[in-house]
N, C-alpha and C positions, 0 to 999 in steps of 0.2 A: 504493499500499500504506499503510495507516494504522499508526500506532505501537500496540503492544499496550496493552490497558487495564490500569491498575494495579488490583491487588486493592483492594477496599474493606474497611477494618478496621471492626468493630463495637464501639462504646463503649457498655457497658451501665451506666447511671448512675441516680441518683435527684436529682430537682431540689434538695430541701432538704439534701443531704449534703455537707458541705465537702470532703471528699476527692474526691467527684465533681465539684465545682466546680473544683478544681485541675486535674483531667484535662480537663474542657471547655475551661477557660481556655488550657491548653498547646495543644490543637487550634487554637483561633481565634488565639491569638497567633503561631502558627507556620503559619498559612495552610493547615492540612490539611483544611478541610472537604470538599474535593473527594476525599479519601481516607478519611475517617472518618464513618461512618453513626452518628449518636447514637440509642441505643435506651433510651428511658425505662422503667425498671423498674416504673412505675406501672401499666403495661398488662399484663394476664394473658398474652397471647400472647408479650410480650417476655420476661417473668419465666420462662415455659416454655422458651423457647429458650435463655435464660441458664443455667438449672437443667441442661438438656440437655447442655450444654457443661461441666458441673462447677461451675457459679457458686454461690458461698456469700459472697463479699465484693464490695462495690461500691466505687469502680468496677471494672470489668473490661473488658479489650479482647481480642476474639476476632480472630485474624489468619487465620484459615481452617484453622489446624492446632492452635493452642495458645491457652488462655485465660490472661492475665495478670491477677491480681487484686490489688486495692489501688493506691492512687494512685502509690506509688513504682515498683511494677513497670509499671504502665501508661505513667508518663512516661518510664521507661527505655526501653521498647519503641518508643514515639513518637519519642524522641530519636534512636533508631537509624534511624529512617525519615528524619528531618530531616538527620542527619549524613551519611547515606549517599546521600540523594537517591533511594533506592529501598527496596523491601521484600525483605529477605533471609530470608523464612521458609524 
């Protein structure tokens, strides 16, 4: 029996946006690349998904239930993942 897969979090970001860079850096600095899917808002389909989830600010993190918007909210949500070692959505 294999361990259950952890849900993948989706990070909606913009490459040239400093707050987005903060969120991406947190993901890489804390080795969360296997848990977080980077979604670049340059692409129409990605922007559509972001807007469907209520997106209006980048970066934004979708955890399957809720969209956390802005670098502070995104980092706080990711910090919970790091500190708990699991996803408490």
